[in-house]
TILUMBA-790628 format. One record per residue: residue in three letters; x, y, z of N, C-alpha, C, CB in turn. Coordinates in steps of 0.05 Angstrom, whole numbers, padded with zeros to 5 digits, always signed. Glycine has a CB too. Layout:
BEGIN
ALAXYZXYZXYZXYZ...
This chain:
BEGIN
MET+00123-00062-00407+00118-00060-00385+00109-00083-00367+00104-00043-00385LEU+00106-00103-00387+00099-00133-00365+00131-00142-00357+00079-00166-00387THR+00149-00135-00372+00173-00149-00367+00185-00131-00340+00194-00150-00396PHE+00173-00110-00332+00178-00100-00307+00179-00117-00285+00161-00082-00302PHE+00146-00133-00288+00139-00150-00269+00149-00171-00270+00118-00154-00266GLU+00165-00184-00281+00179-00211-00281+00204-00209-00265+00186-00221-00309SER+00215-00192-00261+00235-00186-00238+00227-00181-00210+00248-00164-00244PRO+00228-00200-00193+00218-00201-00166+00236-00176-00148+00223-00235-00154LEU+00259-00164-00160+00263-00142-00148+00253-00115-00154+00285-00142-00149ASN+00244-00119-00173+00233-00091-00186+00204-00086-00170+00227-00094-00223VAL+00190-00113-00170+00166-00111-00159+00168-00104-00128+00152-00136-00165LEU+00188-00113-00106+00195-00104-00082+00198-00078-00080+00215-00114-00074HIS+00211-00067-00098+00224-00035-00104+00198-00019-00105+00244-00030-00137LEU+00176-00029-00117+00153-00018-00127+00133-00023-00106+00146-00028-00154SER+00132-00044-00091+00118-00047-00068+00120-00030-00046+00123-00067-00061SER+00150-00023-00042+00162-00006-00022+00142+00024-00024+00196-00002-00030LYS+00147+00029-00047+00133+00053-00065+00103+00055-00051+00131+00046-00102VAL+00094+00030-00063+00060+00038-00063+00059+00033-00029+00033+00010-00087LEU+00069+00022-00014+00062+00026+00013+00064+00054+00024+00078+00008+00029VAL+00088+00062+00014+00091+00095+00027+00069+00111+00017+00120+00113+00018ALA+00064+00112-00011+00042+00130-00016+00016+00122-00004+00039+00133-00044GLY+00017+00097+00000-00014+00088+00013-00016+00101+00043-00017+00050+00016LEU+00005+00096+00055+00010+00111+00087+00004+00145+00081+00049+00105+00100ILE+00016+00151+00061+00019+00180+00058-00016+00194+00055+00041+00187+00026MET-00024+00177+00038-00052+00179+00031-00069+00178+00058-00059+00155+00011LEU-00065+00159+00070-00084+00150+00096-00073+00170+00112-00080+00117+00111LEU-00056+00185+00119-00051+00206+00143-00059+00226+00133-00022+00210+00155ALA-00059+00238+00107-00076+00263+00098-00099+00259+00097-00071+00273+00073GLY-00111+00238+00092-00140+00235+00092-00154+00237+00124-00145+00205+00078ILE-00142+00221+00144-00144+00221+00168-00144+00256+00176-00121+00201+00179TYR-00121+00270+00173-00112+00297+00175-00139+00317+00170-00086+00302+00154GLY-00138+00307+00144-00162+00332+00124-00187+00320+00138-00166+00328+00078ALA-00198+00300+00141-00233+00288+00147-00234+00295+00174-00242+00249+00143TYR-00211+00288+00195-00219+00291+00222-00211+00304+00237-00219+00276+00232LEU-00189+00318+00233-00171+00327+00249-00168+00359+00245-00146+00311+00244TYR-00172+00367+00217-00170+00399+00214-00200+00414+00223-00162+00406+00178ASN-00190+00431+00232-00216+00448+00242-00228+00470+00225-00208+00462+00268GLY-00208+00481+00202-00219+00497+00186-00236+00493+00162-00203+00509+00181GLN-00248+00511+00151-00265+00511+00135-00255+00498+00098-00273+00541+00138MET-00264+00486+00093-00262+00472+00064-00281+00465+00046-00250+00450+00065PRO-00276+00466+00024-00300+00459+00005-00308+00437+00004-00297+00462-00019ILE-00337+00425+00000-00342+00400+00006-00330+00379-00018-00371+00400+00012ALA-00321+00387-00034-00307+00372-00057-00278+00364-00042-00303+00393-00089LEU-00263+00379-00027-00247+00372-00019-00249+00349+00008-00236+00395-00017LEU-00267+00361+00021-00275+00342+00047-00283+00313+00035-00304+00356+00064VAL-00297+00315+00011-00304+00286+00002-00281+00270-00007-00324+00287-00023ALA-00258+00288-00023-00232+00273-00027-00219+00265-00004-00214+00288-00040MET-00218+00280+00020-00207+00275+00045-00217+00253+00053-00212+00295+00064HIS-00245+00246+00053-00255+00221+00063-00249+00199+00046-00282+00222+00069ALA-00244+00206+00021-00241+00183-00002-00209+00176+00005-00246+00195-00040LEU-00193+00188+00009-00166+00183+00014-00159+00164+00041-00153+00210+00017THR-00182+00165+00063-00187+00149+00082-00187+00117+00072-00212+00159+00093ILE-00200+00112+00051-00206+00087+00041-00189+00079+00022-00229+00086+00032LEU-00172+00102+00000-00160+00087-00018-00128+00083-00003-00160+00104-00049GLY-00126+00101+00018-00097+00092+00029-00093+00069+00039-00087+00106+00048PRO-00110+00053+00062-00109+00034+00064-00107+00006+00046-00121+00036+00075THR-00126+00014+00019-00130-00001+00001-00098-00005-00014-00153+00012-00016LEU-00089+00016-00024-00056+00017-00031-00034+00003-00013-00046+00047-00032ILE-00037+00006+00013-00022-00013+00040-00027-00038+00035-00034-00009+00072LYS-00057-00045+00026-00056-00074+00028-00043-00086+00004-00084-00085+00032ILE-00049-00070-00023-00036-00084-00048-00007-00080-00044-00047-00071-00077GLY+00001-00064-00031+00032-00064-00033+00044-00076-00016+00045-00041-00034TYR+00027-00090+00008+00038-00114+00026+00036-00142+00006+00016-00118+00056VAL+00015-00138-00005+00014-00163-00021+00033-00173-00045-00008-00163-00031MET+00037-00146-00058+00057-00149-00076+00092-00156-00063+00054-00122-00094ARG+00094-00140-00037+00118-00154-00024+00123-00180-00016+00123-00143-00004LEU+00095-00189-00006+00098-00217-00005+00107-00232-00028+00076-00227+00001LEU+00090-00230-00045+00093-00247-00067+00126-00241-00075+00070-00240-00092ALA+00130-00220-00081+00161-00213-00088+00184-00229-00073+00166-00183-00082GLN+00179-00227-00048+00197-00246-00024+00190-00273-00033+00188-00242+00013TYR+00168-00285-00035+00166-00309-00046+00176-00319-00068+00147-00314-00047ARG+00175-00303-00090+00200-00309-00117+00223-00308-00109+00202-00288-00140ILE+00229-00291-00091+00259-00286-00087+00276-00310-00072+00261-00258-00069HIS+00260-00318-00050+00269-00337-00031+00258-00365-00034+00261-00327-00005GLY+00233-00365-00047+00224-00390-00061+00206-00401-00035+00253-00412-00072PRO+00193-00425-00042+00182-00435-00020+00202-00450+00003+00161-00454-00031ARG+00187-00443+00025+00199-00454+00054+00189-00477+00060+00194-00437+00078MET+00203-00498+00067+00187-00522+00076+00195-00523+00106+00195-00552+00060ILE+00163-00525+00121+00167-00529+00151+00167-00554+00160+00149-00515+00166PRO+00192-00562+00177+00195-00592+00189+00173-00595+00202+00221-00598+00210GLN+00165-00623+00198+00137-00630+00208+00148-00656+00239+00114-00649+00174THR+00140-00651+00256+00144-00664+00279+00122-00684+00283+00146-00644+00302ALA+00125-00706+00291+00113-00728+00289+00100-00736+00315+00131-00746+00279
């Protein structure tokens, strides 16, 4: 399993999937917790509110994974300094 994370392309593809999953969780949570007007069990309502927290968390994790993978692919970039 650890060899999977050694390849930056694998991490880049995984980060895209994590970003999409986080976005779907966030949108489902917003709809279920705030926009849906029907009756739902309290456990489902709590789960919908939890998705509004877990979705952005996955988005942040996916974004950091993406940045790290891109850094490992392209390497450090030097910014020219002006005097």
